[in-house]
PyMOL Python script that loads the backbone (N, CA, C, O; Angstrom):
from pymol import cmd

cmd.read_pdbstr("""\
ATOM      1  N   MET A   1     159.495 -48.811 -43.993  1.00  0.00           N
ATOM      2  CA  MET A   1     160.691 -49.296 -43.329  1.00  0.00           C
ATOM      3  C   MET A   1     161.573 -49.992 -44.364  1.00  0.00           C
ATOM      4  O   MET A   1     161.071 -50.829 -45.114  1.00  0.00           O
ATOM      5  N   PRO A   2     162.872 -49.678 -44.433  1.00  0.00           N
ATOM      6  CA  PRO A   2     163.757 -50.306 -45.414  1.00  0.00           C
ATOM      7  C   PRO A   2     163.993 -51.776 -45.085  1.00  0.00           C
ATOM      8  O   PRO A   2     163.868 -52.180 -43.929  1.00  0.00           O
ATOM      9  N   PRO A   3     164.338 -52.590 -46.110  1.00  0.00           N
ATOM     10  CA  PRO A   3     164.582 -54.010 -45.854  1.00  0.00           C
ATOM     11  C   PRO A   3     165.801 -54.215 -44.978  1.00  0.00           C
ATOM     12  O   PRO A   3     166.727 -53.403 -44.981  1.00  0.00           O
ATOM     13  N   LYS A   4     165.794 -55.316 -44.224  1.00  0.00           N
ATOM     14  CA  LYS A   4     166.949 -55.647 -43.399  1.00  0.00           C
ATOM     15  C   LYS A   4     168.134 -55.961 -44.296  1.00  0.00           C
ATOM     16  O   LYS A   4     167.989 -56.490 -45.398  1.00  0.00           O
ATOM     17  N   THR A   5     169.331 -55.613 -43.780  1.00  0.00           N
ATOM     18  CA  THR A   5     170.536 -55.884 -44.550  1.00  0.00           C
ATOM     19  C   THR A   5     171.476 -56.731 -43.719  1.00  0.00           C
ATOM     20  O   THR A   5     171.249 -56.943 -42.528  1.00  0.00           O
ATOM     21  N   ASN A   6     172.529 -57.212 -44.348  1.00  0.00           N
ATOM     22  CA  ASN A   6     173.477 -58.072 -43.646  1.00  0.00           C
ATOM     23  C   ASN A   6     174.553 -57.293 -42.913  1.00  0.00           C
ATOM     24  O   ASN A   6     175.470 -57.900 -42.360  1.00  0.00           O
ATOM     25  N   GLY A   7     174.476 -55.985 -42.888  1.00  0.00           N
ATOM     26  CA  GLY A   7     175.436 -55.174 -42.163  1.00  0.00           C
ATOM     27  C   GLY A   7     176.649 -54.767 -42.987  1.00  0.00           C
ATOM     28  O   GLY A   7     177.437 -53.939 -42.529  1.00  0.00           O
ATOM     29  N   ALA A   8     176.827 -55.306 -44.165  1.00  0.00           N
ATOM     30  CA  ALA A   8     177.976 -54.970 -45.012  1.00  0.00           C
ATOM     31  C   ALA A   8     177.645 -53.715 -45.797  1.00  0.00           C
ATOM     32  O   ALA A   8     177.312 -53.772 -46.981  1.00  0.00           O
ATOM     33  N   GLU A   9     177.741 -52.589 -45.124  1.00  0.00           N
ATOM     34  CA  GLU A   9     177.447 -51.296 -45.719  1.00  0.00           C
ATOM     35  C   GLU A   9     175.995 -51.194 -46.182  1.00  0.00           C
ATOM     36  O   GLU A   9     175.643 -50.251 -46.891  1.00  0.00           O
ATOM     37  N   GLY A  10     175.156 -52.139 -45.797  1.00  0.00           N
ATOM     38  CA  GLY A  10     173.757 -52.097 -46.184  1.00  0.00           C
ATOM     39  C   GLY A  10     173.515 -52.329 -47.651  1.00  0.00           C
ATOM     40  O   GLY A  10     172.444 -51.990 -48.153  1.00  0.00           O
ATOM     41  N   LEU A  11     174.485 -52.903 -48.368  1.00  0.00           N
ATOM     42  CA  LEU A  11     174.357 -53.051 -49.814  1.00  0.00           C
ATOM     43  C   LEU A  11     173.657 -54.326 -50.230  1.00  0.00           C
ATOM     44  O   LEU A  11     173.031 -54.356 -51.289  1.00  0.00           O
ATOM     45  N   VAL A  12     173.738 -55.381 -49.436  1.00  0.00           N
ATOM     46  CA  VAL A  12     173.179 -56.666 -49.838  1.00  0.00           C
ATOM     47  C   VAL A  12     171.989 -56.989 -48.946  1.00  0.00           C
ATOM     48  O   VAL A  12     172.175 -57.332 -47.778  1.00  0.00           O
ATOM     49  N   PRO A  13     170.771 -56.888 -49.468  1.00  0.00           N
ATOM     50  CA  PRO A  13     169.618 -57.202 -48.641  1.00  0.00           C
ATOM     51  C   PRO A  13     169.629 -58.664 -48.213  1.00  0.00           C
ATOM     52  O   PRO A  13     169.984 -59.555 -48.984  1.00  0.00           O
ATOM     53  N   MET A  14     169.233 -58.885 -46.974  1.00  0.00           N
ATOM     54  CA  MET A  14     169.127 -60.263 -46.509  1.00  0.00           C
ATOM     55  C   MET A  14     168.013 -60.949 -47.284  1.00  0.00           C
ATOM     56  O   MET A  14     167.018 -60.317 -47.641  1.00  0.00           O
ATOM     57  N   GLY A  15     168.173 -62.202 -47.535  1.00  0.00           N
ATOM     58  CA  GLY A  15     167.155 -62.942 -48.242  1.00  0.00           C
ATOM     59  C   GLY A  15     167.405 -63.075 -49.733  1.00  0.00           C
ATOM     60  O   GLY A  15     166.691 -63.813 -50.412  1.00  0.00           O
ATOM     61  N   TRP A  16     168.405 -62.376 -50.258  1.00  0.00           N
ATOM     62  CA  TRP A  16     168.668 -62.460 -51.692  1.00  0.00           C
ATOM     63  C   TRP A  16     169.008 -63.889 -52.087  1.00  0.00           C
ATOM     64  O   TRP A  16     168.447 -64.425 -53.043  1.00  0.00           O
ATOM     65  N   LEU A  17     169.923 -64.503 -51.352  1.00  0.00           N
ATOM     66  CA  LEU A  17     170.328 -65.874 -51.661  1.00  0.00           C
ATOM     67  C   LEU A  17     169.162 -66.838 -51.479  1.00  0.00           C
ATOM     68  O   LEU A  17     169.005 -67.787 -52.247  1.00  0.00           O
ATOM     69  N   ALA A  18     168.356 -66.593 -50.470  1.00  0.00           N
ATOM     70  CA  ALA A  18     167.174 -67.438 -50.264  1.00  0.00           C
ATOM     71  C   ALA A  18     166.230 -67.338 -51.452  1.00  0.00           C
ATOM     72  O   ALA A  18     165.679 -68.348 -51.890  1.00  0.00           O
ATOM     73  N   GLN A  19     166.039 -66.143 -51.973  1.00  0.00           N
ATOM     74  CA  GLN A  19     165.176 -65.983 -53.148  1.00  0.00           C
ATOM     75  C   GLN A  19     165.800 -66.611 -54.384  1.00  0.00           C
ATOM     76  O   GLN A  19     165.089 -67.145 -55.235  1.00  0.00           O
ATOM     77  N   ALA A  20     167.123 -66.551 -54.489  1.00  0.00           N
ATOM     78  CA  ALA A  20     167.810 -67.099 -55.663  1.00  0.00           C
ATOM     79  C   ALA A  20     167.761 -68.618 -55.702  1.00  0.00           C
ATOM     80  O   ALA A  20     168.025 -69.218 -56.744  1.00  0.00           O
ATOM     81  N   THR A  21     167.431 -69.240 -54.592  1.00  0.00           N
ATOM     82  CA  THR A  21     167.437 -70.700 -54.535  1.00  0.00           C
ATOM     83  C   THR A  21     166.047 -71.293 -54.375  1.00  0.00           C
ATOM     84  O   THR A  21     165.914 -72.447 -53.969  1.00  0.00           O
ATOM     85  N   ARG A  22     165.013 -70.529 -54.686  1.00  0.00           N
ATOM     86  CA  ARG A  22     163.653 -71.074 -54.581  1.00  0.00           C
ATOM     87  C   ARG A  22     162.787 -70.592 -55.737  1.00  0.00           C
ATOM     88  O   ARG A  22     163.240 -69.848 -56.607  1.00  0.00           O
ATOM     89  N   ASP A  23     161.556 -71.022 -55.727  1.00  0.00           N
ATOM     90  CA  ASP A  23     160.550 -70.616 -56.724  1.00  0.00           C
ATOM     91  C   ASP A  23     160.948 -70.949 -58.158  1.00  0.00           C
ATOM     92  O   ASP A  23     160.551 -70.248 -59.088  1.00  0.00           O
ATOM     93  N   GLY A  24     161.721 -72.003 -58.342  1.00  0.00           N
ATOM     94  CA  GLY A  24     162.071 -72.436 -59.682  1.00  0.00           C
ATOM     95  C   GLY A  24     163.168 -71.626 -60.347  1.00  0.00           C
ATOM     96  O   GLY A  24     163.502 -71.880 -61.504  1.00  0.00           O
ATOM     97  N   ILE A  25     163.729 -70.666 -59.648  1.00  0.00           N
ATOM     98  CA  ILE A  25     164.766 -69.826 -60.246  1.00  0.00           C
ATOM     99  C   ILE A  25     165.992 -70.643 -60.645  1.00  0.00           C
ATOM    100  O   ILE A  25     166.490 -70.467 -61.757  1.00  0.00           O
ATOM    101  N   PRO A  26     166.504 -71.536 -59.778  1.00  0.00           N
ATOM    102  CA  PRO A  26     167.681 -72.320 -60.202  1.00  0.00           C
ATOM    103  C   PRO A  26     167.413 -73.162 -61.451  1.00  0.00           C
ATOM    104  O   PRO A  26     168.277 -73.280 -62.320  1.00  0.00           O
ATOM    105  N   ARG A  27     166.240 -73.733 -61.536  1.00  0.00           N
ATOM    106  CA  ARG A  27     165.906 -74.572 -62.699  1.00  0.00           C
ATOM    107  C   ARG A  27     165.850 -73.736 -63.975  1.00  0.00           C
ATOM    108  O   ARG A  27     166.414 -74.115 -65.002  1.00  0.00           O
ATOM    109  N   ARG A  28     165.169 -72.603 -63.900  1.00  0.00           N
ATOM    110  CA  ARG A  28     165.082 -71.732 -65.083  1.00  0.00           C
ATOM    111  C   ARG A  28     166.448 -71.202 -65.483  1.00  0.00           C
ATOM    112  O   ARG A  28     166.764 -71.124 -66.670  1.00  0.00           O
ATOM    113  N   SER A  29     167.255 -70.837 -64.501  1.00  0.00           N
ATOM    114  CA  SER A  29     168.598 -70.344 -64.806  1.00  0.00           C
ATOM    115  C   SER A  29     169.458 -71.434 -65.432  1.00  0.00           C
ATOM    116  O   SER A  29     170.247 -71.166 -66.338  1.00  0.00           O
ATOM    117  N   ALA A  30     169.304 -72.669 -64.947  1.00  0.00           N
ATOM    118  CA  ALA A  30     170.057 -73.791 -65.528  1.00  0.00           C
ATOM    119  C   ALA A  30     169.626 -74.030 -66.973  1.00  0.00           C
ATOM    120  O   ALA A  30     170.465 -74.320 -67.826  1.00  0.00           O
ATOM    121  N   ILE A  31     168.347 -73.914 -67.253  1.00  0.00           N
ATOM    122  CA  ILE A  31     167.871 -74.087 -68.629  1.00  0.00           C
ATOM    123  C   ILE A  31     168.476 -73.017 -69.539  1.00  0.00           C
ATOM    124  O   ILE A  31     168.909 -73.310 -70.653  1.00  0.00           O
ATOM    125  N   VAL A  32     168.500 -71.776 -69.052  1.00  0.00           N
ATOM    126  CA  VAL A  32     169.116 -70.693 -69.828  1.00  0.00           C
ATOM    127  C   VAL A  32     170.582 -71.009 -70.096  1.00  0.00           C
ATOM    128  O   VAL A  32     171.058 -70.859 -71.222  1.00  0.00           O
ATOM    129  N   ALA A  33     171.303 -71.449 -69.053  1.00  0.00           N
ATOM    130  CA  ALA A  33     172.727 -71.762 -69.212  1.00  0.00           C
ATOM    131  C   ALA A  33     172.942 -72.917 -70.179  1.00  0.00           C
ATOM    132  O   ALA A  33     173.915 -72.920 -70.933  1.00  0.00           O
ATOM    133  N   LEU A  34     172.043 -73.898 -70.166  1.00  0.00           N
ATOM    134  CA  LEU A  34     172.188 -75.047 -71.065  1.00  0.00           C
ATOM    135  C   LEU A  34     171.838 -74.710 -72.511  1.00  0.00           C
ATOM    136  O   LEU A  34     172.226 -75.433 -73.428  1.00  0.00           O
ATOM    137  N   ILE A  35     171.118 -73.633 -72.714  1.00  0.00           N
ATOM    138  CA  ILE A  35     170.818 -73.181 -74.082  1.00  0.00           C
ATOM    139  C   ILE A  35     171.885 -72.206 -74.570  1.00  0.00           C
ATOM    140  O   ILE A  35     172.403 -72.350 -75.678  1.00  0.00           O
ATOM    141  N   VAL A  36     172.208 -71.225 -73.752  1.00  0.00           N
ATOM    142  CA  VAL A  36     173.145 -70.174 -74.155  1.00  0.00           C
ATOM    143  C   VAL A  36     174.591 -70.662 -74.088  1.00  0.00           C
ATOM    144  O   VAL A  36     175.398 -70.296 -74.942  1.00  0.00           O
ATOM    145  N   GLY A  37     174.931 -71.472 -73.099  1.00  0.00           N
ATOM    146  CA  GLY A  37     176.299 -71.948 -72.902  1.00  0.00           C
ATOM    147  C   GLY A  37     176.916 -72.614 -74.120  1.00  0.00           C
ATOM    148  O   GLY A  37     178.011 -72.228 -74.531  1.00  0.00           O
ATOM    149  N   PRO A  38     176.247 -73.609 -74.715  1.00  0.00           N
ATOM    150  CA  PRO A  38     176.839 -74.240 -75.901  1.00  0.00           C
ATOM    151  C   PRO A  38     177.013 -73.283 -77.086  1.00  0.00           C
ATOM    152  O   PRO A  38     177.987 -73.376 -77.834  1.00  0.00           O
ATOM    153  N   ILE A  39     176.065 -72.375 -77.241  1.00  0.00           N
ATOM    154  CA  ILE A  39     176.171 -71.410 -78.340  1.00  0.00           C
ATOM    155  C   ILE A  39     177.406 -70.535 -78.148  1.00  0.00           C
ATOM    156  O   ILE A  39     178.183 -70.328 -79.080  1.00  0.00           O
ATOM    157  N   LEU A  40     177.578 -70.022 -76.926  1.00  0.00           N
ATOM    158  CA  LEU A  40     178.748 -69.186 -76.655  1.00  0.00           C
ATOM    159  C   LEU A  40     180.045 -69.987 -76.706  1.00  0.00           C
ATOM    160  O   LEU A  40     181.085 -69.463 -77.105  1.00  0.00           O
ATOM    161  N   THR A  41     179.987 -71.252 -76.306  1.00  0.00           N
ATOM    162  CA  THR A  41     181.185 -72.095 -76.370  1.00  0.00           C
ATOM    163  C   THR A  41     181.624 -72.288 -77.812  1.00  0.00           C
ATOM    164  O   THR A  41     182.816 -72.223 -78.112  1.00  0.00           O
ATOM    165  N   VAL A  42     180.678 -72.524 -78.702  1.00  0.00           N
ATOM    166  CA  VAL A  42     181.022 -72.680 -80.122  1.00  0.00           C
ATOM    167  C   VAL A  42     181.609 -71.377 -80.661  1.00  0.00           C
ATOM    168  O   VAL A  42     182.575 -71.392 -81.424  1.00  0.00           O
ATOM    169  N   ILE A  43     181.023 -70.258 -80.262  1.00  0.00           N
ATOM    170  CA  ILE A  43     181.541 -68.967 -80.723  1.00  0.00           C
ATOM    171  C   ILE A  43     182.958 -68.740 -80.194  1.00  0.00           C
ATOM    172  O   ILE A  43     183.845 -68.321 -80.937  1.00  0.00           O
ATOM    173  N   ASN A  44     183.163 -69.020 -78.908  1.00  0.00           N
ATOM    174  CA  ASN A  44     184.451 -68.711 -78.278  1.00  0.00           C
ATOM    175  C   ASN A  44     185.523 -69.772 -78.494  1.00  0.00           C
ATOM    176  O   ASN A  44     186.705 -69.436 -78.566  1.00  0.00           O
ATOM    177  N   GLN A  45     185.148 -71.035 -78.597  1.00  0.00           N
ATOM    178  CA  GLN A  45     186.131 -72.126 -78.667  1.00  0.00           C
ATOM    179  C   GLN A  45     186.069 -72.902 -79.982  1.00  0.00           C
ATOM    180  O   GLN A  45     186.867 -73.815 -80.192  1.00  0.00           O
ATOM    181  N   GLY A  46     185.145 -72.558 -80.859  1.00  0.00           N
ATOM    182  CA  GLY A  46     184.964 -73.306 -82.092  1.00  0.00           C
ATOM    183  C   GLY A  46     186.203 -73.397 -82.957  1.00  0.00           C
ATOM    184  O   GLY A  46     186.480 -74.454 -83.522  1.00  0.00           O
ATOM    185  N   ASP A  47     186.951 -72.321 -83.073  1.00  0.00           N
ATOM    186  CA  ASP A  47     188.158 -72.345 -83.891  1.00  0.00           C
ATOM    187  C   ASP A  47     189.204 -73.295 -83.317  1.00  0.00           C
ATOM    188  O   ASP A  47     189.941 -73.936 -84.067  1.00  0.00           O
ATOM    189  N   HIS A  48     189.272 -73.388 -81.990  1.00  0.00           N
ATOM    190  CA  HIS A  48     190.221 -74.320 -81.366  1.00  0.00           C
ATOM    191  C   HIS A  48     189.819 -75.775 -81.662  1.00  0.00           C
ATOM    192  O   HIS A  48     190.672 -76.622 -81.927  1.00  0.00           O
ATOM    193  N   VAL A  49     188.528 -76.043 -81.614  1.00  0.00           N
ATOM    194  CA  VAL A  49     188.042 -77.407 -81.894  1.00  0.00           C
ATOM    195  C   VAL A  49     188.320 -77.772 -83.345  1.00  0.00           C
ATOM    196  O   VAL A  49     188.773 -78.882 -83.627  1.00  0.00           O
ATOM    197  N   LEU A  50     188.053 -76.852 -84.269  1.00  0.00           N
ATOM    198  CA  LEU A  50     188.260 -77.132 -85.682  1.00  0.00           C
ATOM    199  C   LEU A  50     189.728 -77.339 -86.030  1.00  0.00           C
ATOM    200  O   LEU A  50     190.046 -78.136 -86.912  1.00  0.00           O
ATOM    201  N   ARG A  51     190.623 -76.634 -85.352  1.00  0.00           N
ATOM    202  CA  ARG A  51     192.061 -76.811 -85.584  1.00  0.00           C
ATOM    203  C   ARG A  51     192.630 -77.994 -84.821  1.00  0.00           C
ATOM    204  O   ARG A  51     193.766 -78.398 -85.069  1.00  0.00           O
ATOM    205  N   GLY A  52     191.863 -78.554 -83.898  1.00  0.00           N
ATOM    206  CA  GLY A  52     192.362 -79.662 -83.086  1.00  0.00           C
ATOM    207  C   GLY A  52     193.222 -79.211 -81.928  1.00  0.00           C
ATOM    208  O   GLY A  52     193.948 -80.014 -81.342  1.00  0.00           O
ATOM    209  N   ASP A  53     193.147 -77.932 -81.592  1.00  0.00           N
ATOM    210  CA  ASP A  53     193.903 -77.397 -80.455  1.00  0.00           C
ATOM    211  C   ASP A  53     193.247 -77.809 -79.141  1.00  0.00           C
ATOM    212  O   ASP A  53     192.121 -78.307 -79.109  1.00  0.00           O
ATOM    213  N   ASP A  54     193.986 -77.586 -78.063  1.00  0.00           N
ATOM    214  CA  ASP A  54     193.422 -77.824 -76.740  1.00  0.00           C
ATOM    215  C   ASP A  54     192.347 -76.782 -76.447  1.00  0.00           C
ATOM    216  O   ASP A  54     192.438 -75.629 -76.868  1.00  0.00           O
ATOM    217  N   ILE A  55     191.340 -77.218 -75.719  1.00  0.00           N
ATOM    218  CA  ILE A  55     190.254 -76.322 -75.318  1.00  0.00           C
ATOM    219  C   ILE A  55     190.557 -75.805 -73.919  1.00  0.00           C
ATOM    220  O   ILE A  55     190.998 -76.561 -73.053  1.00  0.00           O
ATOM    221  N   ASN A  56     190.324 -74.540 -73.705  1.00  0.00           N
ATOM    222  CA  ASN A  56     190.487 -73.949 -72.386  1.00  0.00           C
ATOM    223  C   ASN A  56     189.212 -74.231 -71.590  1.00  0.00           C
ATOM    224  O   ASN A  56     188.201 -73.550 -71.765  1.00  0.00           O
ATOM    225  N   TRP A  57     189.266 -75.225 -70.726  1.00  0.00           N
ATOM    226  CA  TRP A  57     188.079 -75.685 -70.004  1.00  0.00           C
ATOM    227  C   TRP A  57     187.592 -74.664 -68.984  1.00  0.00           C
ATOM    228  O   TRP A  57     186.406 -74.644 -68.652  1.00  0.00           O
ATOM    229  N   TRP A  58     188.490 -73.811 -68.481  1.00  0.00           N
ATOM    230  CA  TRP A  58     188.043 -72.750 -67.582  1.00  0.00           C
ATOM    231  C   TRP A  58     187.115 -71.784 -68.314  1.00  0.00           C
ATOM    232  O   TRP A  58     186.109 -71.336 -67.763  1.00  0.00           O
ATOM    233  N   LYS A  59     187.465 -71.471 -69.559  1.00  0.00           N
ATOM    234  CA  LYS A  59     186.614 -70.573 -70.345  1.00  0.00           C
ATOM    235  C   LYS A  59     185.274 -71.229 -70.643  1.00  0.00           C
ATOM    236  O   LYS A  59     184.240 -70.562 -70.634  1.00  0.00           O
ATOM    237  N   VAL A  60     185.285 -72.521 -70.906  1.00  0.00           N
ATOM    238  CA  VAL A  60     184.030 -73.234 -71.170  1.00  0.00           C
ATOM    239  C   VAL A  60     183.152 -73.189 -69.925  1.00  0.00           C
ATOM    240  O   VAL A  60     181.957 -72.909 -70.017  1.00  0.00           O
ATOM    241  N   ALA A  61     183.741 -73.463 -68.762  1.00  0.00           N
ATOM    242  CA  ALA A  61     182.969 -73.431 -67.517  1.00  0.00           C
ATOM    243  C   ALA A  61     182.377 -72.040 -67.273  1.00  0.00           C
ATOM    244  O   ALA A  61     181.212 -71.914 -66.897  1.00  0.00           O
ATOM    245  N   LEU A  62     183.177 -71.007 -67.484  1.00  0.00           N
ATOM    246  CA  LEU A  62     182.676 -69.643 -67.303  1.00  0.00           C
ATOM    247  C   LEU A  62     181.604 -69.291 -68.326  1.00  0.00           C
ATOM    248  O   LEU A  62     180.692 -68.515 -68.040  1.00  0.00           O
ATOM    249  N   THR A  63     181.718 -69.868 -69.521  1.00  0.00           N
ATOM    250  CA  THR A  63     180.742 -69.611 -70.570  1.00  0.00           C
ATOM    251  C   THR A  63     179.368 -70.160 -70.183  1.00  0.00           C
ATOM    252  O   THR A  63     178.349 -69.640 -70.637  1.00  0.00           O
ATOM    253  N   PHE A  64     179.327 -71.187 -69.361  1.00  0.00           N
ATOM    254  CA  PHE A  64     178.056 -71.704 -68.849  1.00  0.00           C
ATOM    255  C   PHE A  64     177.645 -70.966 -67.568  1.00  0.00           C
ATOM    256  O   PHE A  64     176.457 -70.743 -67.332  1.00  0.00           O
ATOM    257  N   LEU A  65     178.624 -70.591 -66.748  1.00  0.00           N
ATOM    258  CA  LEU A  65     178.327 -69.959 -65.472  1.00  0.00           C
ATOM    259  C   LEU A  65     177.758 -68.554 -65.648  1.00  0.00           C
ATOM    260  O   LEU A  65     176.832 -68.173 -64.932  1.00  0.00           O
ATOM    261  N   VAL A  66     178.287 -67.792 -66.575  1.00  0.00           N
ATOM    262  CA  VAL A  66     177.845 -66.406 -66.742  1.00  0.00           C
ATOM    263  C   VAL A  66     176.357 -66.314 -67.107  1.00  0.00           C
ATOM    264  O   VAL A  66     175.651 -65.520 -66.486  1.00  0.00           O
ATOM    265  N   PRO A  67     175.844 -67.077 -68.076  1.00  0.00           N
ATOM    266  CA  PRO A  67     174.400 -66.993 -68.342  1.00  0.00           C
ATOM    267  C   PRO A  67     173.551 -67.436 -67.145  1.00  0.00           C
ATOM    268  O   PRO A  67     172.463 -66.904 -66.923  1.00  0.00           O
ATOM    269  N   TYR A  68     174.052 -68.413 -66.374  1.00  0.00           N
ATOM    270  CA  TYR A  68     173.331 -68.856 -65.184  1.00  0.00           C
ATOM    271  C   TYR A  68     173.226 -67.712 -64.178  1.00  0.00           C
ATOM    272  O   TYR A  68     172.152 -67.451 -63.635  1.00  0.00           O
ATOM    273  N   VAL A  69     174.335 -67.041 -63.936  1.00  0.00           N
ATOM    274  CA  VAL A  69     174.348 -65.948 -62.959  1.00  0.00           C
ATOM    275  C   VAL A  69     173.485 -64.786 -63.437  1.00  0.00           C
ATOM    276  O   VAL A  69     172.727 -64.212 -62.656  1.00  0.00           O
ATOM    277  N   VAL A  70     173.597 -64.440 -64.711  1.00  0.00           N
ATOM    278  CA  VAL A  70     172.804 -63.331 -65.250  1.00  0.00           C
ATOM    279  C   VAL A  70     171.314 -63.637 -65.144  1.00  0.00           C
ATOM    280  O   VAL A  70     170.534 -62.772 -64.746  1.00  0.00           O
ATOM    281  N   ALA A  71     170.909 -64.853 -65.495  1.00  0.00           N
ATOM    282  CA  ALA A  71     169.497 -65.231 -65.404  1.00  0.00           C
ATOM    283  C   ALA A  71     169.022 -65.216 -63.954  1.00  0.00           C
ATOM    284  O   ALA A  71     167.901 -64.794 -63.670  1.00  0.00           O
ATOM    285  N   THR A  72     169.865 -65.671 -63.045  1.00  0.00           N
ATOM    286  CA  THR A  72     169.490 -65.695 -61.632  1.00  0.00           C
ATOM    287  C   THR A  72     169.348 -64.279 -61.077  1.00  0.00           C
ATOM    288  O   THR A  72     168.361 -63.968 -60.410  1.00  0.00           O
ATOM    289  N   VAL A  73     170.321 -63.432 -61.349  1.00  0.00           N
ATOM    290  CA  VAL A  73     170.258 -62.049 -60.860  1.00  0.00           C
ATOM    291  C   VAL A  73     169.040 -61.338 -61.440  1.00  0.00           C
ATOM    292  O   VAL A  73     168.360 -60.594 -60.733  1.00  0.00           O
ATOM    293  N   GLY A  74     168.763 -61.559 -62.702  1.00  0.00           N
ATOM    294  CA  GLY A  74     167.593 -60.941 -63.319  1.00  0.00           C
ATOM    295  C   GLY A  74     166.292 -61.421 -62.707  1.00  0.00           C
ATOM    296  O   GLY A  74     165.388 -60.625 -62.455  1.00  0.00           O
ATOM    297  N   ALA A  75     166.193 -62.720 -62.467  1.00  0.00           N
ATOM    298  CA  ALA A  75     164.971 -63.271 -61.888  1.00  0.00           C
ATOM    299  C   ALA A  75     164.754 -62.772 -60.466  1.00  0.00           C
ATOM    300  O   ALA A  75     163.631 -62.435 -60.091  1.00  0.00           O
ATOM    301  N   VAL A  76     165.812 -62.724 -59.677  1.00  0.00           N
ATOM    302  CA  VAL A  76     165.674 -62.231 -58.305  1.00  0.00           C
ATOM    303  C   VAL A  76     165.349 -60.742 -58.323  1.00  0.00           C
ATOM    304  O   VAL A  76     164.546 -60.269 -57.519  1.00  0.00           O
ATOM    305  N   GLY A  77     165.965 -60.013 -59.226  1.00  0.00           N
ATOM    306  CA  GLY A  77     165.677 -58.580 -59.327  1.00  0.00           C
ATOM    307  C   GLY A  77     164.221 -58.308 -59.648  1.00  0.00           C
ATOM    308  O   GLY A  77     163.622 -57.380 -59.105  1.00  0.00           O
ATOM    309  N   VAL A  78     163.654 -59.113 -60.524  1.00  0.00           N
ATOM    310  CA  VAL A  78     162.245 -58.943 -60.884  1.00  0.00           C
ATOM    311  C   VAL A  78     161.349 -59.270 -59.704  1.00  0.00           C
ATOM    312  O   VAL A  78     160.366 -58.570 -59.462  1.00  0.00           O
ATOM    313  N   THR A  79     161.673 -60.319 -58.968  1.00  0.00           N
ATOM    314  CA  THR A  79     160.819 -60.699 -57.839  1.00  0.00           C
ATOM    315  C   THR A  79     160.957 -59.734 -56.667  1.00  0.00           C
ATOM    316  O   THR A  79     160.041 -59.630 -55.851  1.00  0.00           O
ATOM    317  N   ARG A  80     162.075 -59.031 -56.566  1.00  0.00           N
ATOM    318  CA  ARG A  80     162.285 -58.108 -55.451  1.00  0.00           C
ATOM    319  C   ARG A  80     161.818 -56.688 -55.755  1.00  0.00           C
ATOM    320  O   ARG A  80     161.603 -55.909 -54.826  1.00  0.00           O
ATOM    321  N   SER A  81     161.658 -56.333 -57.012  1.00  0.00           N
ATOM    322  CA  SER A  81     161.281 -54.957 -57.343  1.00  0.00           C
ATOM    323  C   SER A  81     159.780 -54.781 -57.150  1.00  0.00           C
ATOM    324  O   SER A  81     159.003 -55.703 -57.396  1.00  0.00           O
ATOM    325  N   PRO A  82     159.379 -53.595 -56.709  1.00  0.00           N
ATOM    326  CA  PRO A  82     157.947 -53.350 -56.537  1.00  0.00           C
ATOM    327  C   PRO A  82     157.242 -53.320 -57.884  1.00  0.00           C
ATOM    328  O   PRO A  82     157.748 -52.762 -58.858  1.00  0.00           O
ATOM    329  N   ARG A  83     156.089 -53.919 -57.919  1.00  0.00           N
ATOM    330  CA  ARG A  83     155.303 -53.944 -59.163  1.00  0.00           C
ATOM    331  C   ARG A  83     154.682 -52.570 -59.393  1.00  0.00           C
ATOM    332  O   ARG A  83     154.055 -51.995 -58.503  1.00  0.00           O
ATOM    333  N   GLN A  84     154.869 -52.064 -60.596  1.00  0.00           N
ATOM    334  CA  GLN A  84     154.276 -50.783 -60.939  1.00  0.00           C
ATOM    335  C   GLN A  84     153.496 -50.961 -62.223  1.00  0.00           C
ATOM    336  O   GLN A  84     153.956 -51.638 -63.142  1.00  0.00           O
ATOM    337  N   PRO A  85     152.321 -50.361 -62.297  1.00  0.00           N
ATOM    338  CA  PRO A  85     151.514 -50.504 -63.512  1.00  0.00           C
ATOM    339  C   PRO A  85     152.194 -49.852 -64.706  1.00  0.00           C
ATOM    340  O   PRO A  85     152.912 -48.861 -64.566  1.00  0.00           O
ATOM    341  N   ARG A  86     151.960 -50.416 -65.871  1.00  0.00           N
ATOM    342  CA  ARG A  86     152.479 -49.828 -67.101  1.00  0.00           C
ATOM    343  C   ARG A  86     151.719 -48.555 -67.415  1.00  0.00           C
ATOM    344  O   ARG A  86     150.577 -48.372 -66.993  1.00  0.00           O
ATOM    345  N   LYS A  87     152.369 -47.684 -68.161  1.00  0.00           N
ATOM    346  CA  LYS A  87     151.694 -46.454 -68.572  1.00  0.00           C
ATOM    347  C   LYS A  87     150.496 -46.814 -69.448  1.00  0.00           C
ATOM    348  O   LYS A  87     150.579 -47.682 -70.317  1.00  0.00           O
ATOM    349  N   GLY A  88     149.419 -46.152 -69.208  1.00  0.00           N
ATOM    350  CA  GLY A  88     148.231 -46.388 -70.008  1.00  0.00           C
ATOM    351  C   GLY A  88     147.359 -47.525 -69.498  1.00  0.00           C
ATOM    352  O   GLY A  88     146.284 -47.754 -70.052  1.00  0.00           O
ATOM    353  N   THR A  89     147.783 -48.245 -68.461  1.00  0.00           N
ATOM    354  CA  THR A  89     146.969 -49.356 -67.953  1.00  0.00           C
ATOM    355  C   THR A  89     146.282 -48.979 -66.637  1.00  0.00           C
ATOM    356  O   THR A  89     145.526 -49.775 -66.080  1.00  0.00           O
ATOM    357  N   GLU A  90     146.544 -47.769 -66.145  1.00  0.00           N
ATOM    358  CA  GLU A  90     145.906 -47.345 -64.918  1.00  0.00           C
ATOM    359  C   GLU A  90     144.467 -46.987 -65.197  1.00  0.00           C
ATOM    360  O   GLU A  90     144.155 -46.454 -66.262  1.00  0.00           O
ATOM    361  N   PRO A  91     143.574 -47.275 -64.244  1.00  0.00           N
ATOM    362  CA  PRO A  91     142.147 -46.948 -64.456  1.00  0.00           C
ATOM    363  C   PRO A  91     141.858 -45.473 -64.502  1.00  0.00           C
ATOM    364  O   PRO A  91     140.706 -45.074 -64.674  1.00  0.00           O
TER     365      PRO A  91
END
""", "prot")
cmd.dss("prot")
cmd.show_as("cartoon", "prot")
cmd.util.cbc("prot")
cmd.orient("prot")
């Protein structure tokens, strides 16, 4: 039986948001964002800081948000996908 959906063309399974907000996923995603975010901020905004220009704070916020979202989507995807044995590990 296929998973229940929210009725929006059957594209978004119900429970996705519930899974994204439990089992330590938000904490792990925040850690990823706090590690990757500053690195990307230096790459993207470093020249502005060195010249003393204004920093685009929207870009900085997105630079932290994108790694958080990617880590969250990846973690939920792993928990929702059926486990399949690796090649060569089957008895």
